[in-house]
C-alpha positions as semicolon CSV with decimal commas, in nm:
position;residue;x (nm);y (nm);z (nm)
1;M;5,202;-17,644;-28,264
2;G;4,909;-17,433;-28,381
3;D;4,845;-17,063;-28,421
4;A;4,733;-17,024;-28,058
5;D;5,060;-17,175;-27,933
6;F;5,266;-16,926;-28,130
7;I;5,049;-16,635;-28,012
8;Q;5,114;-16,760;-27,657
9;A;5,486;-16,732;-27,730
10;A;5,429;-16,378;-27,857
11;L;5,233;-16,298;-27,539
12;A;5,536;-16,400;-27,333
13;Q;5,737;-16,137;-27,522
14;A;5,461;-15,882;-27,464
15;R;5,471;-15,943;-27,090
16;Q;5,846;-15,881;-27,094
17;A;5,779;-15,548;-27,263
18;A;5,524;-15,455;-26,995
19;A;5,771;-15,547;-26,722
20;V;6,008;-15,273;-26,839
21;G;5,738;-15,014;-26,903
22;E;5,694;-15,060;-27,278
23;V;5,353;-15,103;-27,441
24;P;5,300;-15,481;-27,418
25;V;5,328;-15,608;-27,774
26;G;5,525;-15,919;-27,862
27;A;5,601;-16,112;-28,179
28;V;5,766;-16,435;-28,293
29;V;5,883;-16,548;-28,635
30;V;5,810;-16,911;-28,726
31;R;5,973;-17,113;-29,002
32;R;5,861;-17,464;-29,082
33;G;5,681;-17,494;-28,751
34;E;5,967;-17,367;-28,529
35;V;6,021;-17,028;-28,365
36;I;6,344;-16,885;-28,504
37;A;6,324;-16,530;-28,366
38;S;6,125;-16,314;-28,127
39;G;6,080;-15,949;-28,044
40;R;5,907;-15,717;-27,800
41;N;5,821;-15,351;-27,812
42;G;6,122;-15,132;-27,728
43;P;6,089;-14,776;-27,866
44;I;6,138;-14,612;-27,526
45;D;6,425;-14,830;-27,410
46;G;6,610;-14,794;-27,738
47;C;6,505;-14,437;-27,825
48;D;6,403;-14,592;-28,156
49;P;6,060;-14,517;-28,308
50;T;6,097;-14,820;-28,536
51;A;6,154;-15,070;-28,253
52;H;5,808;-15,226;-28,270
53;A;5,785;-15,592;-28,181
54;E;5,739;-15,698;-28,544
55;I;6,044;-15,502;-28,664
56;V;6,262;-15,636;-28,383
57;A;6,152;-15,992;-28,461
58;L;6,197;-15,973;-28,838
59;R;6,543;-15,816;-28,800
60;A;6,642;-16,103;-28,571
61;A;6,500;-16,360;-28,814
62;A;6,689;-16,208;-29,108
63;Q;7,013;-16,238;-28,910
64;V;6,938;-16,600;-28,820
65;L;6,873;-16,693;-29,185
66;G;7,132;-16,464;-29,336
67;N;6,873;-16,334;-29,579
68;Y;6,652;-16,025;-29,590
69;R;6,386;-16,227;-29,773
70;L;6,168;-16,421;-29,529
71;D;5,929;-16,571;-29,782
72;D;5,895;-16,908;-29,607
73;C;5,830;-16,752;-29,265
74;E;5,519;-16,663;-29,065
75;L;5,491;-16,386;-28,809
76;F;5,269;-16,404;-28,502
77;V;5,206;-16,079;-28,314
78;T;4,976;-15,989;-28,025
79;L;4,846;-15,665;-28,180
80;E;4,740;-15,579;-28,533
81;P;5,042;-15,434;-28,718
82;C;5,061;-15,062;-28,791
83;A;5,138;-14,921;-29,137
84;M;5,514;-14,920;-29,074
85;C;5,523;-15,281;-28,962
86;S;5,280;-15,397;-29,230
87;G;5,499;-15,241;-29,497
88;A;5,811;-15,404;-29,353
89;L;5,642;-15,744;-29,341
90;L;5,537;-15,711;-29,703
91;Q;5,887;-15,600;-29,803
92;A;6,032;-15,904;-29,625
93;R;5,793;-16,124;-29,826
94;F;5,641;-16,302;-29,526
95;K;5,425;-16,596;-29,627
96;R;5,171;-16,534;-29,349
97;V;5,094;-16,289;-29,069
98;V;4,873;-16,377;-28,772
99;F;4,774;-16,121;-28,509
100;G;4,575;-16,124;-28,188
101;A;4,393;-15,805;-28,087
102;P;4,274;-15,550;-28,344
103;D;4,401;-15,193;-28,324
104;P;4,114;-14,956;-28,408
105;K;4,340;-14,648;-28,403
106;T;4,642;-14,742;-28,613
107;G;4,581;-15,096;-28,738
108;A;4,689;-15,142;-29,099
109;A;4,565;-15,501;-29,137
110;G;4,195;-15,422;-29,161
111;S;4,098;-15,186;-28,877
112;V;4,197;-14,850;-29,033
113;I;4,337;-14,972;-29,363
114;N;4,436;-15,311;-29,497
115;L;4,774;-15,290;-29,668
116;F;4,776;-15,668;-29,706
117;A;4,471;-15,647;-29,937
118;Q;4,636;-15,419;-30,194
119;A;4,627;-15,624;-30,514
120;P;4,872;-15,403;-30,711
121;L;5,155;-15,488;-30,468
122;N;5,405;-15,734;-30,609
123;H;5,383;-15,966;-30,307
124;Q;5,077;-16,098;-30,131
125;T;5,093;-16,211;-29,766
126;E;4,823;-16,427;-29,617
127;L;4,659;-16,256;-29,319
128;Q;4,464;-16,383;-29,021
129;G;4,348;-16,180;-28,723
130;G;4,168;-16,239;-28,397
131;V;4,371;-16,536;-28,268
132;M;4,351;-16,518;-27,887
133;A;4,221;-16,163;-27,929
134;A;4,067;-16,156;-27,580
135;E;4,391;-16,247;-27,403
136;C;4,600;-16,008;-27,612
137;G;4,351;-15,727;-27,564
138;A;4,328;-15,783;-27,189
139;L;4,705;-15,746;-27,150
140;L;4,695;-15,412;-27,328
141;R;4,390;-15,288;-27,136
142;D;4,545;-15,379;-26,801
143;F;4,868;-15,202;-26,895
144;F;4,697;-14,879;-26,996
145;R;4,460;-14,893;-26,698
146;L;4,761;-14,905;-26,465
147;R;4,932;-14,628;-26,662
148;R;4,623;-14,405;-26,633
149;T;4,605;-14,470;-26,258
150;E;4,970;-14,374;-26,219
151;Q;4,922;-14,063;-26,428
152;R;4,622;-13,956;-26,220
153;Q;4,824;-13,998;-25,903
154;V;5,111;-13,803;-26,055
155;S;4,883;-13,527;-26,178
156;Q;4,740;-13,486;-25,831
157;M;5,089;-13,436;-25,694
158;N;5,201;-13,198;-25,972
159;H;5,497;-13,414;-26,066
160;P;5,428;-13,555;-26,414
161;L;5,595;-13,887;-26,487
162;R;5,844;-13,878;-26,772
163;D;5,786;-14,128;-27,051
164;D;6,133;-14,275;-26,999
165;A;6,086;-14,336;-26,627
166;L;5,884;-14,555;-26,393
167;R;5,734;-14,471;-26,056
168;T;5,664;-14,729;-25,790
169;P;5,294;-14,701;-25,693
170;D;5,246;-14,521;-25,363
171;N;5,034;-14,799;-25,213
172;V;5,335;-15,031;-25,221
173;F;5,477;-14,827;-24,934
174;D;5,164;-14,835;-24,716
175;G;5,215;-14,983;-24,373
176;L;5,591;-15,033;-24,384
177;P;5,719;-15,110;-24,033
178;D;5,871;-14,813;-23,847
179;Y;5,851;-14,570;-24,139
180;P;5,579;-14,318;-24,049
181;W;5,721;-13,999;-24,198
182;T;5,559;-13,768;-24,451
183;P;5,698;-13,786;-24,805
184;N;5,837;-13,475;-24,974
185;Y;5,909;-13,439;-25,344
186;L;6,113;-13,223;-25,581
187;S;6,114;-13,237;-25,959
188;D;6,230;-12,891;-26,066
189;L;6,603;-12,912;-25,996
190;P;6,788;-12,854;-26,326
191;S;6,967;-13,189;-26,306
192;L;6,642;-13,377;-26,243
193;A;6,489;-13,259;-26,572
194;G;6,143;-13,342;-26,438
195;L;6,225;-13,664;-26,253
196;R;6,061;-13,679;-25,912
197;L;6,299;-13,708;-25,617
198;H;6,162;-13,817;-25,280
199;Y;6,307;-13,710;-24,947
200;L;6,225;-13,706;-24,579
201;D;6,252;-13,372;-24,401
202;E;6,169;-13,392;-24,032
203;G;6,233;-13,164;-23,737
204;G;6,173;-12,827;-23,902
205;L;6,421;-12,572;-24,029
206;G;6,764;-12,561;-23,877
207;G;6,878;-12,273;-23,659
208;D;7,210;-12,147;-23,524
209;D;7,209;-12,416;-23,254
210;K;7,038;-12,689;-23,452
211;L;7,212;-12,953;-23,658
212;T;7,081;-13,099;-23,982
213;Y;7,158;-13,467;-24,021
214;L;7,183;-13,531;-24,397
215;C;7,147;-13,908;-24,433
216;L;7,258;-14,062;-24,763
217;H;7,190;-14,426;-24,846
218;G;7,359;-14,668;-25,086
219;N;7,270;-14,952;-25,321
220;P;7,019;-15,123;-25,307
221;A;6,884;-14,941;-25,000
222;W;6,677;-14,624;-24,965
223;S;6,580;-14,383;-24,686
224;Y;6,411;-14,672;-24,502
225;L;6,766;-14,766;-24,399
226;Y;6,772;-14,476;-24,149
227;R;6,445;-14,551;-23,972
228;K;6,626;-14,667;-23,655
229;M;6,842;-14,354;-23,632
230;I;6,601;-14,076;-23,729
231;P;6,394;-14,085;-23,405
232;F;6,701;-14,022;-23,188
233;F;6,815;-13,728;-23,398
234;L;6,466;-13,579;-23,376
235;Q;6,438;-13,637;-23,003
236;A;6,758;-13,441;-22,959
237;G;6,593;-13,145;-23,131
238;H;6,771;-13,169;-23,465
239;R;6,655;-13,174;-23,826
240;V;6,682;-13,486;-24,043
241;V;6,689;-13,485;-24,423
242;A;6,708;-13,820;-24,603
243;P;6,671;-13,826;-24,983
244;D;6,615;-14,132;-25,201
245;L;6,864;-14,132;-25,485
246;I;6,702;-14,134;-25,828
247;G;6,635;-14,498;-25,912
248;F;6,574;-14,595;-25,550
249;G;6,299;-14,579;-25,290
250;K;6,010;-14,349;-25,370
251;S;6,209;-14,151;-25,627
252;D;6,149;-14,199;-25,999
253;K;6,331;-14,479;-26,175
254;P;6,468;-14,406;-26,522
255;K;6,423;-14,706;-26,750
256;K;6,755;-14,662;-26,925
257;D;7,074;-14,775;-26,755
258;S;7,260;-14,491;-26,926
259;F;7,093;-14,228;-26,704
260;H;7,296;-14,343;-26,407
261;T;7,639;-14,186;-26,387
262;F;7,852;-14,072;-26,094
263;R;7,847;-13,716;-26,223
264;A;7,469;-13,704;-26,263
265;H;7,392;-13,832;-25,913
266;R;7,649;-13,604;-25,752
267;Q;7,505;-13,300;-25,931
268;I;7,154;-13,385;-25,812
269;L;7,276;-13,400;-25,452
270;L;7,464;-13,069;-25,484
271;E;7,153;-12,897;-25,618
272;F;6,938;-13,065;-25,352
273;V;7,153;-12,925;-25,069
274;E;7,142;-12,580;-25,229
275;R;6,765;-12,588;-25,285
276;L;6,691;-12,682;-24,924
277;D;6,966;-12,440;-24,810
278;L;7,093;-12,697;-24,564
279;R;7,334;-12,565;-24,301
280;H;7,508;-12,697;-23,990
281;I;7,512;-13,032;-24,167
282;V;7,624;-13,356;-24,012
283;L;7,684;-13,568;-24,320
284;V;7,576;-13,927;-24,253
285;V;7,702;-14,170;-24,517
286;Q;7,742;-14,539;-24,596
287;D;7,805;-14,738;-24,914
288;W;7,721;-14,520;-25,220
289;G;7,606;-14,254;-24,976
290;G;7,977;-14,214;-24,902
291;L;8,112;-14,261;-25,253
292;L;7,895;-13,967;-25,359
293;G;7,847;-13,786;-25,031
294;L;8,214;-13,754;-24,944
295;T;8,258;-13,545;-25,260
296;L;7,997;-13,287;-25,155
297;P;8,145;-13,079;-24,869
298;M;8,438;-12,942;-25,068
299;A;8,185;-12,763;-25,292
300;A;8,038;-12,569;-24,996
301;A;8,251;-12,641;-24,690
302;E;8,075;-12,373;-24,484
303;R;7,755;-12,581;-24,482
304;Y;7,912;-12,883;-24,310
305;Q;8,036;-12,927;-23,956
306;G;8,024;-13,300;-23,892
307;L;8,074;-13,637;-24,059
308;L;7,928;-13,968;-23,945
309;V;8,087;-14,221;-24,178
310;M;8,002;-14,592;-24,193
311;N;8,128;-14,872;-24,420
312;T;8,212;-14,682;-24,737
313;T;8,512;-14,557;-24,929
314;L;8,643;-14,295;-25,170
315;A;8,703;-14,456;-25,510
316;C;8,980;-14,245;-25,663
317;G;9,091;-14,478;-25,941
318;D;9,456;-14,480;-25,835
319;V;9,442;-14,771;-25,591
320;P;9,284;-15,113;-25,652
321;L;8,924;-15,155;-25,546
322;P;8,878;-15,380;-25,240
323;A;8,860;-15,752;-25,313
324;G;8,530;-15,778;-25,129
325;F;8,379;-15,514;-25,352
326;L;8,506;-15,685;-25,667
327;A;8,336;-16,005;-25,552
328;W;8,012;-15,813;-25,491
329;R;8,035;-15,652;-25,834
330;A;8,085;-15,990;-25,999
331;M;7,784;-16,132;-25,813
332;C;7,568;-15,843;-25,933
333;A;7,686;-15,887;-26,290
334;N;7,598;-16,256;-26,281
335;N;7,269;-16,201;-26,096
336;P;7,135;-15,860;-26,205
337;E;6,791;-15,926;-26,057
338;F;6,919;-16,052;-25,720
339;D;6,662;-16,078;-25,440
340;V;6,693;-15,755;-25,239
341;A;6,494;-15,884;-24,942
342;R;6,706;-16,198;-24,925
343;L;7,024;-15,988;-24,934
344;F;6,914;-15,792;-24,628
345;A;6,792;-16,102;-24,448
346;R;7,121;-16,283;-24,501
347;G;7,332;-15,999;-24,363
348;N;7,088;-15,895;-24,088
349;P;6,931;-16,206;-23,933
350;H;6,767;-15,996;-23,662
351;L;6,535;-15,826;-23,916
352;S;6,175;-15,937;-23,957
353;A;6,044;-16,064;-24,289
354;E;5,838;-15,744;-24,317
355;E;6,145;-15,526;-24,275
356;C;6,338;-15,719;-24,539
357;A;6,041;-15,696;-24,775
358;A;6,035;-15,319;-24,727
359;Y;6,373;-15,298;-24,896
360;S;6,226;-15,476;-25,199
361;A;5,918;-15,251;-25,210
362;P;6,066;-14,991;-25,450
363;F;6,145;-15,261;-25,709
364;P;5,821;-15,444;-25,802
365;D;5,975;-15,576;-26,125
366;K;6,298;-15,567;-26,322
367;G;6,186;-15,258;-26,511
368;H;6,231;-15,059;-26,190
369;R;6,583;-15,192;-26,131
370;A;6,812;-15,006;-26,368
371;A;6,993;-14,841;-26,075
372;T;7,056;-15,165;-25,883
373;R;7,200;-15,317;-26,201
374;V;7,425;-15,025;-26,289
375;F;7,557;-14,894;-25,958
376;P;7,810;-15,174;-25,889
377;A;7,981;-15,108;-26,223
378;M;7,970;-14,730;-26,164
379;V;8,225;-14,737;-25,880
380;P;8,532;-14,557;-26,022
381;E;8,806;-14,812;-26,085
382;F;9,060;-14,636;-26,305
383;P;9,210;-14,284;-26,303
384;D;8,988;-14,176;-26,592
385;S;8,667;-14,342;-26,464
386;D;8,365;-14,119;-26,419
387;G;8,391;-13,978;-26,068
388;A;8,756;-14,070;-26,008
389;A;8,900;-13,721;-26,054
390;I;8,639;-13,555;-25,832
391;S;8,701;-13,827;-25,570
392;R;9,072;-13,749;-25,573
393;E;8,990;-13,382;-25,517
394;A;8,765;-13,485;-25,230
395;R;9,042;-13,695;-25,077
396;E;9,267;-13,389;-25,070
397;F;8,986;-13,189;-24,911
398;W;8,942;-13,443;-24,630
399;R;9,318;-13,470;-24,578
400;L;9,398;-13,100;-24,572
401;R;9,092;-12,875;-24,545
402;W;8,833;-13,056;-24,337
403;S;8,788;-12,877;-24,004
404;G;8,475;-13,043;-23,869
405;Q;8,424;-13,336;-23,634
406;T;8,430;-13,695;-23,759
407;L;8,277;-14,005;-23,605
408;M;8,359;-14,331;-23,782
409;V;8,154;-14,645;-23,714
410;V;8,245;-14,981;-23,869
411;G;8,037;-15,294;-23,912
412;A;8,296;-15,565;-23,859
413;Q;8,103;-15,837;-24,042
414;D;8,101;-15,651;-24,374
415;P;8,283;-15,854;-24,644
416;V;8,265;-15,568;-24,895
417;L;8,368;-15,246;-24,719
418;G;8,472;-15,370;-24,377
419;E;8,737;-15,268;-24,125
420;P;9,047;-15,279;-24,352
421;V;8,879;-15,047;-24,602
422;M;8,760;-14,815;-24,328
423;R;9,104;-14,804;-24,165
424;A;9,244;-14,684;-24,496
425;L;8,972;-14,419;-24,519
426;Q;9,044;-14,310;-24,162
427;K;9,395;-14,207;-24,269
428;D;9,246;-13,983;-24,538
429;I;9,021;-13,786;-24,300
430;R;9,188;-13,515;-24,100
431;D;9,155;-13,560;-23,723
432;C;8,944;-13,873;-23,756
433;G;8,959;-14,053;-23,424
434;E;8,960;-14,424;-23,350
435;P;8,663;-14,592;-23,517
436;V;8,379;-14,743;-23,320
437;I;8,376;-15,111;-23,418
438;L;8,044;-15,295;-23,406
439;P;8,134;-15,666;-23,398
440;Q;7,780;-15,783;-23,476
441;A;7,708;-15,540;-23,762
442;G;7,755;-15,613;-24,131
443;H;7,754;-15,388;-24,435
444;F;7,424;-15,217;-24,355
445;V;7,544;-15,069;-24,028
446;Q;7,231;-14,858;-23,990
447;E;7,036;-15,172;-23,899
448;H;7,217;-15,139;-23,565
449;G;7,154;-14,767;-23,576
450;A;6,994;-14,690;-23,239
451;A;7,326;-14,715;-23,054
452;I;7,503;-14,524;-23,332
453;A;7,249;-14,243;-23,325
454;V;7,275;-14,207;-22,948
455;A;7,654;-14,190;-22,975
456;A;7,632;-13,938;-23,258
457;V;7,400;-13,706;-23,066
458;R;7,654;-13,698;-22,782
459;F;7,952;-13,666;-23,014
460;F;7,826;-13,378;-23,229
461;R;7,711;-13,149;-22,952
């Protein structure tokens, strides 16, 4: 293999960096003609200013060889090293460094300064630049061109994009079937800390005789899930509010898995309800919409007067999680980048290919998928799990203090949160009547939502 082959390997690492929102720089360490370590840019993901591709790669190589001296190794990197990386490469005693594109702003291998040409240093490293410079430079230019386009769009909407988050381009959502509603955005809730949250708000402000249907989705869905129900609520003269949880839909997507906690998402929803001053709420929940949403009314019971609950649960940490959910969680752990469109197609054979693709639209690459990876493991399993204590408080609220109406609808084909789980939940909701069982519906009950919405409009009069 020649220099160009090893730069190609470094380019593969750079593309992985771009896929998760990092500046696309990649590196590989070669010893005796074989790649022994690789690295990609990761300062944002790791909150580490030293996590440049070269540093990541040389650290990995030192571990492989069990030696901090790498004097028989060569490093291939897609971008000219900066002063930090050049110094580290010299300290590691690399035999040779080869880079692709020059860096006219911070390059320390000839563009701004050439640390490798300092004769007084006690080690000299052979240097070669410009290998596949056009390809390496094009990857960087394309990345920053896209970033500038996103920033212009964000600036126009007065919701700056945080450096540690991604935002699905708006044009991805153009022309989705049966989703004609105007987007609304918030970014100034305290718990958002500048993240942009998208929500639908149709039907105008509520009045004394007007209900507000607050529709909360789960994982990996978004507000698109309610497109078959919203028209019926609006036709009945009511208001509909449907937010996209952070990490989903048109809302911003933090790059770091650690952002996503039960407590954080619940607090965002509490502040959201307060900010919009929602009243006469019919809480419409399913999946994570219920895990989170069922903990909301006890914080402001006077705002809520109805509950439409579909295939969900309260995870209190004091009873075992359903076997179907554990199987789902294991599948997600083994397949973190599972095909969202295929998931919806498999459970809803009546959907068109375009509808299934709409569920994938928010997640153009794995960098946008921190939430879908983390949410299965976030379900409280033990008494001290995040969210378990507040869920136990909520269970007591629904058992003893809930005074509103409840309509329960169950998709019988759901292997995760189906009828047995919902029957158990029914016992925990005061005055919850006999569930409506939909034999043909699976986990995503809302895909049979027209009949449910009609029934709900009658029920919650």
